[in-house]
MDAnalysis code that builds the backbone (N, CA, C; Angstrom):
import MDAnalysis as mda
import numpy as np

u = mda.Universe.empty(609, n_residues=203, atom_resindex=np.repeat(np.arange(203), 3), trajectory=True)
u.add_TopologyAttr("name", ["N", "CA", "C"] * 203)
u.add_TopologyAttr("resid", np.arange(1, 204))
u.add_TopologyAttr("resname", ["MET", "ARG", "PHE", "PHE", "GLN", "ILE", "ASN", "PRO", "VAL", "ILE", "GLU", "SER", "ARG", "SER", "ARG", "LEU", "ILE", "PHE", "LEU", "THR", "GLY", "SER", "ARG", "ARG", "LEU", "PHE", "PHE", "SER", "GLN", "ASN", "LEU", "ILE", "LEU", "LEU", "VAL", "GLY", "PHE", "GLY", "ILE", "LEU", "ALA", "GLY", "LEU", "ALA", "VAL", "SER", "GLN", "ILE", "LYS", "LEU", "SER", "LEU", "GLY", "ILE", "PRO", "GLY", "HIS", "ALA", "ILE", "ILE", "LYS", "ILE", "MET", "ILE", "PRO", "MET", "SER", "ILE", "GLY", "LEU", "SER", "MET", "ALA", "PRO", "VAL", "ARG", "SER", "ALA", "GLY", "ALA", "ILE", "MET", "GLY", "ILE", "SER", "GLY", "LEU", "ILE", "THR", "ALA", "PHE", "ILE", "GLY", "GLN", "THR", "PHE", "THR", "GLU", "GLY", "PRO", "GLY", "THR", "GLY", "THR", "GLY", "ALA", "TYR", "THR", "SER", "LEU", "VAL", "CYS", "VAL", "GLY", "VAL", "LEU", "LEU", "ASP", "LEU", "THR", "LEU", "TYR", "TRP", "ALA", "ASN", "ASN", "GLY", "TRP", "ARG", "LEU", "TYR", "LEU", "GLY", "LEU", "MET", "MET", "SER", "GLY", "LEU", "ILE", "ALA", "ASN", "ILE", "PHE", "ALA", "LEU", "PHE", "VAL", "ARG", "SER", "GLY", "PHE", "LYS", "SER", "PHE", "LEU", "LYS", "ILE", "ASN", "ILE", "PHE", "ASP", "PHE", "SER", "THR", "TRP", "PHE", "GLN", "THR", "ALA", "SER", "PHE", "THR", "TYR", "PRO", "ILE", "CYS", "GLY", "LEU", "ILE", "ALA", "GLY", "PHE", "LEU", "CYS", "ALA", "LEU", "LEU", "VAL", "PHE", "LYS", "PHE", "ARG", "GLU", "PRO", "SER", "SER", "LYS", "LYS", "PHE", "GLU", "GLN", "LEU"])
u.atoms.positions = np.array([
    [25.957, -23.541, 9.060],
    [26.874, -23.988, 8.008],
    [27.367, -22.770, 7.232],
    [28.717, -22.553, 7.226],
    [29.280, -21.356, 6.613],
    [29.037, -21.314, 5.117],
    [28.931, -22.494, 4.504],
    [28.686, -22.577, 3.067],
    [27.369, -21.900, 2.690],
    [26.406, -21.927, 3.629],
    [25.091, -21.339, 3.385],
    [24.800, -20.200, 4.369],
    [25.820, -19.438, 4.712],
    [25.645, -18.334, 5.657],
    [24.784, -17.232, 5.042],
    [23.826, -16.747, 5.830],
    [22.899, -15.702, 5.374],
    [23.592, -14.347, 5.320],
    [23.297, -13.560, 4.285],
    [23.707, -12.160, 4.244],
    [22.563, -11.338, 4.821],
    [22.716, -10.798, 6.049],
    [21.598, -10.123, 6.712],
    [21.145, -8.842, 6.014],
    [22.050, -8.160, 5.307],
    [21.691, -6.932, 4.606],
    [20.723, -7.249, 3.471],
    [21.088, -8.235, 2.653],
    [20.219, -8.616, 1.544],
    [18.901, -9.173, 2.070],
    [18.966, -9.943, 3.146],
    [17.745, -10.496, 3.735],
    [16.814, -9.374, 4.209],
    [17.367, -8.345, 4.846],
    [16.542, -7.268, 5.399],
    [15.906, -6.400, 4.321],
    [16.495, -6.386, 3.122],
    [15.974, -5.547, 2.043],
    [15.152, -6.314, 1.007],
    [15.017, -7.601, 1.191],
    [14.244, -8.398, 0.243],
    [12.759, -8.066, 0.341],
    [12.123, -7.867, -0.813],
    [10.678, -7.641, -0.852],
    [9.906, -8.959, -0.786],
    [10.602, -10.076, -0.931],
    [9.937, -11.372, -1.055],
    [10.233, -12.321, 0.092],
    [11.005, -11.871, 1.072],
    [11.399, -12.766, 2.149],
    [10.191, -13.261, 2.941],
    [9.082, -12.494, 2.900],
    [7.869, -12.917, 3.610],
    [7.324, -14.232, 3.068],
    [7.669, -14.566, 1.833],
    [7.178, -15.809, 1.241],
    [7.772, -17.046, 1.903],
    [8.937, -16.876, 2.509],
    [9.569, -18.003, 3.191],
    [9.277, -17.999, 4.683],
    [8.513, -16.999, 5.150],
    [8.188, -16.921, 6.571],
    [9.243, -16.150, 7.339],
    [8.921, -15.806, 8.570],
    [9.859, -15.037, 9.387],
    [11.032, -15.892, 9.854],
    [10.859, -17.221, 9.897],
    [11.925, -18.108, 10.334],
    [12.814, -18.458, 9.149],
    [14.123, -18.400, 9.359],
    [15.059, -18.710, 8.287],
    [14.949, -20.184, 7.897],
    [15.173, -20.449, 6.619],
    [15.008, -21.794, 6.095],
    [16.199, -22.673, 6.455],
    [15.955, -23.967, 6.439],
    [17.022, -24.928, 6.647],
    [17.864, -25.037, 5.380],
    [19.017, -25.700, 5.512],
    [19.931, -25.896, 4.385],
    [19.213, -26.519, 3.192],
    [18.492, -27.598, 3.431],
    [17.831, -28.315, 2.335],
    [16.766, -27.448, 1.664],
    [16.055, -26.623, 2.441],
    [15.020, -25.766, 1.872],
    [15.629, -24.679, 0.999],
    [16.723, -24.059, 1.461],
    [17.423, -23.073, 0.650],
    [17.953, -23.693, -0.634],
    [18.497, -24.898, -0.515],
    [19.055, -25.579, -1.684],
    [17.974, -25.858, -2.726],
    [16.814, -26.339, -2.274],
    [15.705, -26.618, -3.189],
    [15.240, -25.338, -3.880],
    [15.124, -24.244, -3.112],
    [14.723, -22.962, -3.687],
    [15.697, -22.512, -4.772],
    [16.983, -22.554, -4.466],
    [17.991, -22.051, -5.398],
    [18.083, -22.914, -6.652],
    [18.045, -24.220, -6.480],
    [18.054, -25.103, -7.643],
    [16.813, -24.844, -8.500],
    [15.670, -24.646, -7.842],
    [14.427, -24.384, -8.563],
    [14.495, -23.117, -9.393],
    [15.031, -22.041, -8.821],
    [15.121, -20.790, -9.587],
    [16.204, -20.869, -10.660],
    [17.243, -21.675, -10.426],
    [18.225, -21.910, -11.472],
    [17.603, -22.645, -12.650],
    [16.766, -23.634, -12.351],
    [16.057, -24.365, -13.397],
    [15.142, -23.420, -14.178],
    [14.461, -22.522, -13.464],
    [13.594, -21.553, -14.143],
    [14.400, -20.664, -15.092],
    [15.583, -20.236, -14.661],
    [16.432, -19.417, -15.521],
    [16.858, -20.199, -16.760],
    [17.226, -21.471, -16.564],
    [17.616, -22.304, -17.691],
    [16.478, -22.540, -18.664],
    [15.279, -22.770, -18.127],
    [14.112, -22.959, -18.981],
    [13.770, -21.679, -19.731],
    [13.937, -20.540, -19.055],
    [13.607, -19.256, -19.683],
    [14.473, -19.002, -20.911],
    [15.777, -19.256, -20.791],
    [16.651, -18.953, -21.921],
    [16.556, -19.998, -23.027],
    [16.168, -21.239, -22.688],
    [16.121, -22.279, -23.713],
    [14.743, -22.455, -24.343],
    [13.698, -21.995, -23.655],
    [12.345, -22.261, -24.137],
    [11.529, -21.015, -24.467],
    [11.954, -19.849, -23.997],
    [11.185, -18.625, -24.209],
    [11.923, -17.712, -25.186],
    [11.243, -17.288, -26.204],
    [11.822, -16.356, -27.183],
    [11.031, -15.057, -27.129],
    [11.697, -13.976, -26.717],
    [11.013, -12.687, -26.577],
    [10.873, -11.960, -27.912],
    [11.785, -12.203, -28.837],
    [11.723, -11.587, -30.182],
    [11.649, -10.064, -30.118],
    [12.458, -9.467, -29.263],
    [12.481, -8.006, -29.168],
    [13.361, -7.380, -30.249],
    [14.233, -8.181, -30.824],
    [15.103, -7.649, -31.866],
    [16.218, -6.781, -31.340],
    [16.499, -6.853, -30.052],
    [17.563, -6.050, -29.436],
    [18.671, -6.999, -28.976],
    [19.848, -6.941, -29.554],
    [20.930, -7.830, -29.124],
    [21.255, -7.642, -27.641],
    [21.283, -8.752, -26.909],
    [21.638, -8.699, -25.488],
    [20.457, -8.678, -24.546],
    [19.214, -8.666, -25.080],
    [18.055, -8.548, -24.188],
    [17.783, -9.831, -23.401],
    [18.395, -10.964, -23.816],
    [18.135, -12.242, -23.144],
    [18.587, -12.245, -21.689],
    [19.446, -11.304, -21.295],
    [19.929, -11.246, -19.911],
    [18.781, -11.097, -18.918],
    [17.695, -10.445, -19.329],
    [16.574, -10.243, -18.418],
    [15.923, -11.569, -18.057],
    [15.928, -12.532, -18.993],
    [15.333, -13.839, -18.716],
    [16.146, -14.616, -17.693],
    [17.409, -14.294, -17.567],
    [18.282, -14.955, -16.604],
    [18.218, -14.241, -15.255],
    [18.258, -12.916, -15.281],
    [18.395, -12.167, -14.040],
    [17.124, -12.136, -13.203],
    [15.955, -12.156, -13.841],
    [14.722, -12.110, -13.053],
    [14.603, -13.324, -12.124],
    [14.637, -14.566, -12.641],
    [14.513, -15.695, -11.716],
    [15.668, -15.808, -10.727],
    [16.880, -15.458, -11.163],
    [18.019, -15.588, -10.264],
    [18.017, -14.510, -9.180],
    [17.526, -13.324, -9.501],
    [17.403, -12.273, -8.492],
    [16.322, -12.622, -7.473],
    [15.228, -13.196, -7.952],
    [14.169, -13.633, -7.032],
    [14.697, -14.732, -6.112],
    [15.444, -15.668, -6.690],
    [16.043, -16.720, -5.866],
    [16.983, -16.156, -4.825],
    [17.793, -15.164, -5.210],
    [18.721, -14.540, -4.270],
    [17.978, -13.828, -3.146],
    [16.850, -13.194, -3.481],
    [16.097, -12.443, -2.469],
    [15.410, -13.369, -1.470],
    [15.050, -14.575, -1.897],
    [14.370, -15.514, -1.011],
    [15.343, -16.398, -0.240],
    [16.530, -16.596, -0.791],
    [17.546, -17.406, -0.119],
    [18.901, -16.714, -0.263],
    [19.103, -15.583, 0.451],
    [20.331, -14.789, 0.303],
    [21.504, -15.409, 1.060],
    [21.960, -16.555, 0.579],
    [23.011, -17.303, 1.259],
    [24.244, -17.405, 0.375],
    [25.383, -17.661, 1.012],
    [26.617, -17.834, 0.259],
    [26.468, -18.943, -0.770],
    [27.078, -18.740, -1.907],
    [27.070, -19.696, -3.022],
    [25.708, -19.818, -3.697],
    [24.771, -18.907, -3.406],
    [23.452, -18.944, -4.046],
    [23.583, -18.799, -5.553],
    [24.410, -17.863, -6.003],
    [24.582, -17.637, -7.430],
    [25.177, -18.836, -8.142],
    [26.177, -19.470, -7.521],
    [26.802, -20.639, -8.136],
    [25.802, -21.776, -8.292],
    [24.989, -21.997, -7.266],
    [23.996, -23.074, -7.320],
    [22.981, -22.807, -8.429],
    [22.477, -21.582, -8.502],
    [21.510, -21.249, -9.555],
    [22.155, -21.296, -10.935],
    [23.399, -20.820, -11.038],
    [24.077, -20.816, -12.325],
    [24.313, -22.225, -12.855],
    [24.763, -23.127, -11.981],
    [25.034, -24.502, -12.406],
    [23.746, -25.217, -12.790],
    [22.719, -25.093, -11.944],
    [21.448, -25.768, -12.257],
    [20.808, -25.167, -13.512],
    [20.964, -23.860, -13.701],
    [20.449, -23.220, -14.914],
    [21.188, -23.664, -16.155],
    [22.510, -23.800, -16.040],
    [23.324, -24.228, -17.178],
    [22.952, -25.652, -17.602],
    [22.799, -26.547, -16.635],
    [22.420, -27.927, -16.937],
    [21.037, -27.972, -17.584],
    [20.108, -27.190, -17.026],
    [18.743, -27.162, -17.570],
    [18.721, -26.629, -18.995],
    [19.465, -25.547, -19.245],
    [19.510, -24.971, -20.592],
    [20.107, -25.955, -21.594],
    [21.133, -26.673, -21.171],
    [21.757, -27.655, -22.058],
    [20.784, -28.783, -22.391],
    [20.069, -29.271, -21.370],
    [19.070, -30.324, -21.603],
    [17.955, -29.805, -22.516],
    [17.500, -28.578, -22.225],
    [16.448, -27.981, -23.053],
    [16.884, -27.804, -24.488],
    [18.154, -27.422, -24.688],
    [18.693, -27.251, -26.038],
    [18.781, -28.587, -26.773],
    [19.097, -29.643, -26.020],
    [19.365, -30.943, -26.632],
    [18.104, -31.747, -26.916],
    [17.137, -31.698, -25.999],
    [16.023, -32.645, -26.068],
    [14.662, -32.017, -26.372],
    [14.601, -30.728, -26.573],
    [13.308, -30.109, -26.872],
    [13.390, -29.335, -28.170],
    [12.249, -28.855, -28.615],
    [12.179, -28.080, -29.852],
    [11.953, -26.598, -29.576],
    [12.429, -26.138, -28.424],
    [12.303, -24.727, -28.086],
    [13.197, -23.878, -28.972],
    [13.192, -22.561, -28.770],
    [13.996, -21.667, -29.606],
    [15.501, -21.878, -29.465],
    [15.901, -22.567, -28.367],
    [17.323, -22.872, -28.216],
    [18.079, -21.839, -27.403],
    [19.326, -22.180, -27.108],
    [20.170, -21.347, -26.269],
    [21.463, -21.048, -27.001],
    [21.817, -19.773, -27.116],
    [23.050, -19.393, -27.784],
    [24.221, -19.381, -26.833],
    [25.404, -19.217, -27.408],
    [26.613, -19.178, -26.589],
    [26.587, -18.011, -25.612],
    [25.973, -16.909, -26.026],
    [25.880, -15.752, -25.140],
    [25.053, -16.045, -23.905],
    [23.951, -16.788, -24.087],
    [23.085, -17.120, -22.957],
    [23.786, -18.068, -21.992],
    [24.516, -19.057, -22.525],
    [25.281, -19.957, -21.664],
    [26.302, -19.164, -20.842],
    [26.970, -18.232, -21.503],
    [27.968, -17.410, -20.819],
    [27.319, -16.575, -19.726],
    [26.163, -15.985, -20.019],
    [25.469, -15.157, -19.039],
    [25.035, -15.963, -17.823],
    [24.568, -17.193, -18.039],
    [24.154, -18.042, -16.923],
    [25.306, -18.252, -15.945],
    [26.484, -18.540, -16.482],
    [27.649, -18.760, -15.626],
    [28.075, -17.464, -14.942],
    [28.180, -16.396, -15.735],
    [28.690, -15.124, -15.203],
    [27.755, -14.517, -14.174],
    [26.448, -14.537, -14.426],
    [25.505, -13.954, -13.468],
    [25.598, -14.675, -12.139],
    [25.700, -16.008, -12.161],
    [25.832, -16.756, -10.913],
    [27.049, -16.333, -10.116],
    [28.202, -16.261, -10.779],
    [29.445, -15.854, -10.096],
    [29.334, -14.434, -9.567],
    [28.801, -13.532, -10.381],
    [28.727, -12.124, -10.002],
    [27.719, -11.885, -8.877],
    [26.632, -12.654, -8.834],
    [25.696, -12.538, -7.722],
    [26.350, -12.977, -6.419],
    [27.211, -13.987, -6.482],
    [27.933, -14.397, -5.277],
    [28.897, -13.309, -4.808],
    [29.534, -12.619, -5.754],
    [30.396, -11.494, -5.378],
    [29.574, -10.375, -4.739],
    [28.366, -10.150, -5.257],
    [27.472, -9.148, -4.669],
    [27.106, -9.528, -3.241],
    [26.897, -10.820, -2.983],
    [26.590, -11.295, -1.633],
    [27.699, -10.934, -0.655],
    [28.953, -11.051, -1.088],
    [30.080, -10.737, -0.218],
    [30.266, -9.229, -0.046],
    [29.934, -8.468, -1.081],
    [30.285, -7.048, -1.132],
    [29.188, -6.132, -0.605],
    [27.928, -6.520, -0.784],
    [26.809, -5.624, -0.458],
    [26.583, -5.557, 1.048],
    [26.802, -4.379, 1.609],
    [26.496, -4.177, 3.026],
    [25.569, -2.976, 3.246],
    [25.003, -2.467, 2.175],
    [23.970, -1.427, 2.263],
    [23.192, -1.407, 0.945],
    [22.166, -0.546, 0.903],
    [21.264, -0.550, -0.236],
    [21.911, -0.185, -1.554],
    [22.735, 0.875, -1.571],
    [23.295, 1.307, -2.845],
    [24.287, 0.292, -3.383],
    [25.003, -0.400, -2.506],
    [25.925, -1.440, -2.962],
    [25.167, -2.634, -3.528],
    [24.028, -2.937, -2.942],
    [23.207, -4.034, -3.443],
    [22.690, -3.722, -4.845],
    [22.151, -2.508, -5.024],
    [21.648, -2.099, -6.339],
    [22.792, -2.043, -7.354],
    [23.918, -1.460, -6.945],
    [25.067, -1.364, -7.850],
    [25.597, -2.751, -8.195],
    [25.608, -3.643, -7.211],
    [26.088, -4.996, -7.454],
    [25.256, -5.724, -8.488],
    [23.932, -5.575, -8.418],
    [23.066, -6.222, -9.401],
    [23.224, -5.594, -10.785],
    [23.362, -4.275, -10.823],
    [23.561, -3.611, -12.114],
    [24.887, -4.022, -12.746],
    [25.941, -4.095, -11.926],
    [27.239, -4.502, -12.448],
    [27.231, -5.976, -12.844],
    [26.447, -6.790, -12.145],
    [26.316, -8.203, -12.520],
    [25.742, -8.326, -13.930],
    [24.676, -7.576, -14.193],
    [24.079, -7.594, -15.525],
    [25.019, -7.046, -16.577],
    [25.696, -5.945, -16.256],
    [26.605, -5.304, -17.205],
    [27.772, -6.216, -17.570],
    [28.475, -6.717, -16.555],
    [29.677, -7.525, -16.805],
    [29.311, -8.848, -17.468],
    [28.224, -9.458, -17.017],
    [27.795, -10.724, -17.628],
    [27.496, -10.531, -19.112],
    [26.841, -9.425, -19.461],
    [26.507, -9.196, -20.868],
    [27.725, -8.813, -21.697],
    [28.695, -8.167, -21.084],
    [29.934, -7.861, -21.818],
    [30.683, -9.156, -22.145],
    [30.765, -10.061, -21.167],
    [31.378, -11.370, -21.430],
    [30.600, -12.108, -22.515],
    [29.257, -12.069, -22.403],
    [28.415, -12.756, -23.390],
    [28.624, -12.178, -24.787],
    [28.782, -10.857, -24.871],
    [29.011, -10.203, -26.161],
    [30.280, -10.706, -26.824],
    [31.370, -10.770, -26.065],
    [32.642, -11.161, -26.659],
    [32.696, -12.657, -26.967],
    [32.051, -13.466, -26.127],
    [31.990, -14.898, -26.432],
    [31.166, -15.129, -27.697],
    [30.025, -14.474, -27.777],
    [29.143, -14.651, -28.939],
    [29.791, -14.106, -30.210],
    [30.417, -12.944, -30.129],
    [31.054, -12.368, -31.311],
    [32.261, -13.201, -31.727],
    [33.013, -13.718, -30.753],
    [34.145, -14.579, -31.087],
    [33.696, -15.867, -31.750],
    [32.592, -16.418, -31.260],
    [32.042, -17.637, -31.838],
    [31.580, -17.390, -33.275],
    [30.888, -16.276, -33.485],
    [30.426, -15.929, -34.827],
    [31.605, -15.744, -35.781],
    [32.636, -15.051, -35.309],
    [33.781, -14.763, -36.158],
    [34.580, -16.021, -36.473],
    [34.792, -16.871, -35.453],
    [35.599, -18.077, -35.639],
    [34.940, -19.067, -36.589],
    [33.624, -19.237, -36.448],
    [32.910, -20.204, -37.279],
    [32.342, -19.584, -38.561],
    [32.660, -18.302, -38.785],
    [32.191, -17.616, -39.990],
    [30.665, -17.621, -40.097],
    [29.985, -17.437, -38.934],
    [28.522, -17.434, -38.917],
    [28.016, -16.031, -39.260],
    [27.277, -15.914, -40.346],
    [26.737, -14.624, -40.787],
    [27.832, -13.556, -40.830],
    [28.997, -13.951, -41.355],
    [30.140, -13.039, -41.300],
    [29.899, -11.774, -42.121],
    [29.046, -11.854, -43.136],
    [28.753, -10.682, -43.960],
    [28.100, -9.576, -43.134],
    [27.222, -9.971, -42.189],
    [26.523, -8.994, -41.362],
    [27.175, -8.798, -39.996],
    [28.350, -9.425, -39.796],
    [28.941, -9.407, -38.457],
    [29.285, -8.001, -37.990],
    [29.922, -7.204, -38.840],
    [30.349, -5.867, -38.420],
    [29.151, -4.992, -38.069],
    [28.071, -5.118, -38.843],
    [26.856, -4.349, -38.551],
    [26.251, -4.795, -37.226],
    [26.198, -6.124, -37.030],
    [25.667, -6.666, -35.776],
    [26.499, -6.207, -34.587],
    [27.827, -6.261, -34.712],
    [28.695, -5.927, -33.592],
    [28.602, -4.450, -33.224],
    [28.459, -3.589, -34.217],
    [28.323, -2.160, -33.940],
    [27.087, -1.889, -33.085],
    [25.998, -2.580, -33.390],
    [24.779, -2.430, -32.590],
    [24.921, -3.120, -31.249],
    [25.421, -4.373, -31.272],
    [25.501, -5.181, -30.058],
    [26.454, -4.587, -29.026],
    [27.532, -3.966, -29.482],
    [28.500, -3.399, -28.533],
    [27.885, -2.274, -27.715],
    [26.790, -1.719, -28.187],
    [26.061, -0.688, -27.441],
    [24.908, -1.295, -26.645],
    [24.139, -2.191, -27.278],
    [22.924, -2.707, -26.637],
    [23.202, -3.748, -25.560],
    [24.252, -4.547, -25.713],
    [24.558, -5.552, -24.696],
    [24.825, -4.909, -23.324],
    [25.743, -3.927, -23.223],
    [25.961, -3.293, -21.918],
    [24.722, -2.580, -21.378],
    [23.979, -1.893, -22.256],
    [22.787, -1.184, -21.814],
    [21.741, -2.156, -21.286],
    [21.522, -3.244, -22.003],
    [20.550, -4.254, -21.559],
    [20.966, -4.858, -20.226],
    [22.269, -5.080, -20.053],
    [22.762, -5.627, -18.793],
    [22.507, -4.698, -17.620],
    [22.792, -3.410, -17.811],
    [22.556, -2.425, -16.750],
    [21.075, -2.308, -16.422],
    [20.241, -2.224, -17.454],
    [18.802, -2.084, -17.246],
    [18.234, -3.313, -16.551],
    [18.672, -4.502, -16.975],
    [18.195, -5.740, -16.356],
    [18.559, -5.777, -14.871],
    [19.797, -5.405, -14.552],
    [20.228, -5.397, -13.156],
    [19.443, -4.415, -12.314],
    [19.207, -3.217, -12.871],
    [18.469, -2.202, -12.118],
    [17.014, -2.609, -11.913],
    [16.370, -3.109, -12.966],
    [14.966, -3.505, -12.855],
    [14.792, -4.655, -11.860],
    [15.721, -5.599, -11.882],
    [15.642, -6.716, -10.941],
    [15.857, -6.240, -9.510],
    [16.793, -5.316, -9.317],
    [17.009, -4.760, -7.981],
    [15.763, -4.046, -7.492],
    [15.154, -3.254, -8.365],
    [13.947, -2.509, -8.001],
    [12.782, -3.453, -7.714],
    [12.711, -4.538, -8.472],
    [11.614, -5.484, -8.347],
    [11.653, -6.254, -7.039],
    [12.822, -6.693, -6.613],
    [12.875, -7.638, -5.483],
    [13.585, -7.110, -4.242],
    [14.195, -5.925, -4.312],
    [14.912, -5.403, -3.141],
    [14.520, -3.958, -2.837],
    [14.456, -3.650, -1.554],
    [14.237, -2.273, -1.104],
    [15.584, -1.570, -1.022],
    [15.598, -0.295, -1.461],
    [16.849, 0.458, -1.413],
    [17.232, 0.786, 0.029],
    [16.220, 1.120, 0.844],
    [16.457, 1.438, 2.246],
    [15.805, 0.405, 3.148],
    [16.440, 0.138, 4.257],
    [15.868, -0.770, 5.241],
    [14.748, -0.051, 5.978],
    [13.575, -0.671, 6.148],
    [12.468, -0.019, 6.859],
    [12.878, 0.384, 8.263],
    [12.496, 1.600, 8.640],
    [12.826, 2.092, 9.980],
    [11.836, 1.552, 10.999],
    [12.340, 0.943, 12.051],
    [11.476, 0.399, 13.091],
    [10.746, 1.506, 13.840],
    [11.334, 2.704, 13.842],
    [10.691, 3.811, 14.552],
    [9.364, 4.200, 13.905],
    [9.320, 4.110, 12.566],
    [8.084, 4.449, 11.870],
    [6.966, 3.508, 12.268],
    [7.302, 2.261, 12.441],
    [6.303, 1.287, 12.805],
    [5.856, 1.477, 14.268],
    [6.792, 1.918, 15.090],
    [6.466, 2.135, 16.483],
    [5.494, 3.297, 16.670],
    [5.559, 4.280, 15.725],
    [4.687, 5.458, 15.844],
    [3.291, 5.194, 15.336],
    [3.095, 4.110, 14.570],
    [1.785, 3.822, 14.008],
    [0.859, 3.213, 15.040],
])
């Protein structure tokens, strides 16, 4: 099924593909995995508060589960599936629980990371492109989140007295957090180089 076509480059560099076995998963198994990691991302942003005091750090809560999902099921539309299921989960968590809640920036990041991971699936055909794709996913998603959140604050006059101070800090920390989140997730779940079969043959 072309809708769930495997990206062999991402599959070959995944550090976690062994968890799904050497045999590729069926459509339904990939779908369950991706929806599950999308739900984890939604729960992370709506129920977990890191309290780091750094504007834009919430991107890491989104990218870790979604990067793991991508590494275990590197199929077309993986990002969209995780993004949609994460968005629905975050909305439910915001509405029906007493967790710390989800801001407009987090909602924006959930959507953007999903779309950008799908673009990475199409674009990545070697290790450096895969790492760069994840870093750019974090960066661009957080830039969108910054402008959505700042626009929301400005339009609704939320903490407008401290807005300029917040924006001066956030305009620096949001992009940095996005880049760092993308790089750490790439390092965590993907190998930069594909293992050489010759090395294994010599052992």
